C-alpha positions as CSV (number, residue, x, y, z in Angstrom):
1,M,0.0,0.0,0.0
2,N,1.5,3.3,-1.1
3,E,-1.0,5.6,0.6
4,I,-3.8,5.7,3.1
5,F,-6.8,8.1,3.2
6,F,-8.3,9.6,6.3
7,L,-11.7,11.3,6.6
8,V,-11.3,14.3,9.0
9,E,-14.3,15.9,10.6
10,D,-14.8,18.6,13.2
11,A,-15.3,17.0,16.7
12,P,-18.6,18.1,18.4
13,E,-16.6,19.2,21.5
14,G,-13.9,21.0,19.4
15,G,-10.8,19.7,17.6
16,Y,-10.8,17.0,15.0
17,I,-11.7,13.3,14.5
18,A,-9.9,11.3,11.8
19,K,-11.0,7.9,10.5
20,A,-9.0,5.8,8.0
21,L,-10.9,4.5,5.0
22,G,-10.5,0.8,4.6
23,E,-8.5,0.3,7.8
24,S,-9.5,0.2,11.5
25,I,-7.6,3.4,12.5
26,F,-9.1,6.2,14.4
27,T,-7.6,9.2,16.2
28,E,-8.5,12.7,17.4
29,A,-6.8,15.9,18.3
30,D,-7.4,19.5,19.5
31,S,-5.3,21.2,16.8
32,L,-4.1,20.5,13.2
33,E,-0.5,20.1,14.4
34,E,-1.6,17.6,17.0
35,L,-3.7,15.8,14.4
36,H,-0.8,15.4,12.0
37,V,1.3,13.9,14.8
38,N,-1.5,11.6,16.0
39,V,-2.4,10.3,12.5
40,R,1.3,9.5,11.8
41,D,1.6,7.7,15.1
42,A,-1.6,5.8,14.6
43,V,-0.5,4.6,11.1
44,R,2.9,3.5,12.4
45,C,1.3,1.6,15.2
46,H,-1.3,-0.1,12.9
47,F,1.1,-1.4,10.2
48,D,4.2,-3.6,10.4
49,E,7.3,-1.5,9.8
50,D,7.8,-2.8,6.2
51,K,4.1,-2.2,5.3
52,V,3.6,1.4,6.5
53,P,2.1,3.5,3.7
54,K,4.5,6.1,2.2
55,M,1.8,8.8,2.0
56,I,-1.1,9.8,4.2
57,R,-3.9,11.9,2.7
58,L,-6.3,13.8,4.9
59,H,-9.7,14.7,3.4
60,F,-11.4,17.4,5.5
61,V,-15.2,17.5,5.7
62,H,-16.9,20.5,7.2
63,E,-20.7,20.5,7.7
64,E,-22.7,23.7,7.4
65,V,-26.3,24.0,8.4
66,L,-28.3,26.7,6.7
67,A,-31.7,28.0,8.0
68,V,-34.5,28.2,5.5
C-alpha cells in the first residue's frame, strides 16, 4: 500500500476526529498540528514496519447547516 486516506471531521466538542478509509484506524486531536502527529503515530502503530504507507492523505469534511 502506497497511501492511506483519512476522513477528517470537526469534533462536536472541538478539535478533529480522523478515521481511516478501509482500515481500523481512528484518532482525534485538539489542533491541526496535533492531528498530524496523532495520525502518523496511529498509522505507524497499525502497520508492520515494512508495510507502512508512504503517503497519508487527509480529506477534510466541514458540515454547514443553513436555515431556510
